[in-house]
Backbone as a ProteinNet text record, in pm:
[ID]
protein_1_A
[PRIMARY]
XXXXXXXXXXXXXXXXXXXXXXXXXXXXXXXXXXXXXXXXXXXXXXXXXXXXXXXXXXXXXXXXXXXX
[TERTIARY]
-1566.1	-1494.6	-1351.8	-1256.8	-1116.6	-1053.9	-967.8	-899.8	-791.2	-791.2	-694.9	-560.9	-566.9	-441.2	-446.7	-332.3	-320.7	-252.6	-298.8	-235.6	-132.8	-13.9	90.9	59.8	66.5	42.9	177.4	204.6	329.1	293.8	332.9	300.1	378.4	311	373.4	365.5	477	482	525.2	454.6	491.7	525.9	628.5	668.2	702.3	686.2	717.2	817.3	941.7	1046.7	1076.7	1066.8	1086.8	1211.7	1275.9	1386	1327	1411.5	1361	1285.9	1338	1272.2	1135.1	1126.9	999	900.5	949.3	863.3	805	887.8	840.5	738.8	764.6	671	536.9	541.3	418	340.1	409.8	343.5	281.4	352.5	299.5	176.8	180.2	64.5	-55.1	-31.1	-139	-198.3	-113.2	-161.7	-239	-193.5	-263.7	-403.5	-411.4	-539.5	-631.7	-575.2	-653	-708.4	-625.4	-670.3	-784.5	-770.4	-874.9	-1005.9	-996.1	-1116.4	-1181.3	-1099.9	-1154.6	-1216.5	-1160.9	-1218.5	-1351.9	-1361.6	-1484.3	-1593.2	-1552.8	-1648.2	-1633.2	-1694.2	-1679.9	-1732.9	-1835.3	-1886.6	-1781.1	-1702.6	-1594.9	-1492.5	-1458.4	-1364	-1417.3	-1543.8	-1602.6	-1602.5	-1635.9	-1638.3	-1498.2	-1398.3	-1263	-1203.5	-1247.7	-1198.4	-1262.4	-1367.9	-1434.9	-1342.1	-1303	-1207.2	-1260.1	-1388.3	-1445.3	-1424.2	-1379.6	-1361.7	-1231.6	-1228.3	-1107.8	-993.6	-1026.9	-923.4	-855	-916.7	-864.9	-719.1	-686.7	-549.5	-448.6	-490.4	-399.1	-378.8	-481.4	-470.4	-453.7	-454.6	-438.1	-306.7	-203	-71.9	-77.8	-142.4	-155	-231.9	-339	-415.1	-325.2	-240.4	-149.3	-52.1	2.1	96.7	29.4	-98.2	-170	-241.2	-230.9	-294	-444.1	-508.8	-655.1	-722.7
-718.7	-813.6	-761.5	-843.5	-807.4	-861.1	-779.4	-823.4	-922.4	-1037.7	-1142.4	-1126	-1073.7	-1058.6	-930.8	-881.8	-759.7	-790.8	-725.4	-740.3	-627.9	-663.2	-564.2	-477	-349.3	-253.8	-197.5	-208.9	-155.8	-38.2	82.9	199.7	197	236.5	242.9	387	441.9	580.4	584.5	661.7	683.9	831.1	859	997.9	1023.1	1146	1187.6	1301.4	1271.5	1370.5	1429.2	1560.1	1627.9	1713.9	1724.3	1819.8	1956.7	2058.4	2194.6	2209.6	2150	2159.5	2094	1975.8	1906.3	1984.4	2044.6	2125.1	2243.3	2310.3	2424.1	2379.9	2266.7	2215.1	2180.6	2119.8	2083.6	2208.4	2310.6	2436.5	2501.4	2502.2	2562.8	2487.3	2355	2275.5	2305.2	2315.8	2346	2483	2582.4	2717.7	2722.2	2646.5	2641	2581.6	2473.6	2408.8	2501	2570.3	2663.6	2775.9	2830.4	2936	2884.7	2764.5	2705.4	2692.7	2649.8	2638.3	2774.4	2875.8	3009.7	3066.7	3031	3077.9	3009.9	2882	2806	2835.3	2864.5	2885.3	3028.6	3121.6	3263.7	3297.6	3226.1	3249.7	3216.6	3113	3077.7	3190.5	3247.1	3358.3	3476.7	3511.3	3622.7	3593.4	3470.2	3432.2	3442.1	3390.4	3391.3	3531.2	3619.5	3756.5	3840	3789.2	3858.9	3858.6	3975.5	3985.6	3929.8	3903.8	3849.5	3700	3633.5	3488.8	3455	3340.8	3296	3269.2	3229.3	3196.3	3318.4	3433.8	3551.1	3579.5	3579.4	3613	3512.7	3388.2	3285.8	3293.7	3334.4	3332	3469.4	3574.8	3709.9	3720.8	3665.2	3668.3	3590.3	3476.3	3395.4	3469.6	3539.3	3619.1	3722.8	3786.6	3887.7	3822.8	3708.1	3638.5	3593.1	3554.3	3504	3615.6	3737.5	3854.1	3836	3799.8	3780.4	3896.1
1431.9	1348.8	1329.5	1360.7	1354.9	1225.7	1164.2	1042.7	1082.9	1019.8	1054.1	981.6	860.5	785.9	703.7	672.2	592.4	461.6	359.1	228.5	213.5	174	157.4	36.8	59	-50.7	-93.6	-220.6	-274.6	-364.7	-324.7	-408.2	-539.2	-643.7	-775	-822.2	-859.9	-904.8	-1050.2	-1126.6	-1265.5	-1279.9	-1354	-1371	-1517.7	-1554.8	-1690.7	-1678	-1709	-1696.1	-1833.1	-1843	-1969.7	-1964.7	-2079.3	-2086.4	-2120.1	-2127.4	-2147.5	-2279.4	-2385.8	-2516.6	-2514.2	-2455.3	-2445.9	-2359.5	-2252.2	-2165.6	-2241.9	-2320	-2398.7	-2503.5	-2568.3	-2668.4	-2604.4	-2487.4	-2417.6	-2377.4	-2328.2	-2292.4	-2415.8	-2527.1	-2650.2	-2698.9	-2690.8	-2731.8	-2642.4	-2511.4	-2417.1	-2442	-2467.5	-2495.2	-2626	-2725.5	-2854.6	-2836.4	-2758.8	-2733.3	-2653.1	-2553.2	-2471.6	-2558.3	-2646.9	-2737.8	-2826.9	-2878.8	-2962.8	-2884.8	-2760.4	-2675.9	-2656.5	-2631.9	-2609.4	-2736.6	-2851.7	-2978	-3005.6	-2971	-2996.7	-2893.5	-2772.1	-2663.3	-2611.8	-2682	-2649.2	-2509.7	-2464.9	-2329.4	-2224.4	-2250.7	-2159	-2153	-2267.2	-2271	-2190.1	-2209.7	-2134.6	-1984.2	-1948.9	-1807.5	-1746.1	-1814.8	-1761.3	-1755.6	-1843.2	-1840.9	-1731	-1670.4	-1561.1	-1439.6	-1393.7	-1283.8	-1152.6	-1145.6	-1023.6	-1008.5	-1112.8	-1103.7	-1034.1	-970.3	-901.8	-999.4	-1119.9	-1216.9	-1276.2	-1264.9	-1334.3	-1300	-1173.3	-1133.5	-1187.5	-1203.5	-1253.4	-1404.3	-1474.9	-1621	-1683.7	-1603.6	-1659	-1734.5	-1679.3	-1745.1	-1876.3	-1874.1	-1995.3	-2103	-2064.1	-2160.7	-2226.8	-2148.1	-2205.2	-2302.6	-2265	-2352.6	-2482.3	-2472.1	-2588.4	-2664.2	-2614.5	-2676.8	-2688.7	-2577.9	-2576.6	-2506.8
[MASK]
++++++++++++++++++++++++++++++++++++++++++++++++++++++++++++++++++++

């Protein structure tokens, strides 16, 4: 079965452009939420601190910054 007609697809892009202050506020909010999650879910904290996990190298710096 052959397609007789094609529907034109128009891509739509949405973007969120932040200035430096907004970027810092967003990062601080994310770190605050992450810290809250780690405080509430202690098993998650232990798992993420395990150097054998793939995430360890990515979040080790964050742990130092957050004093965890």
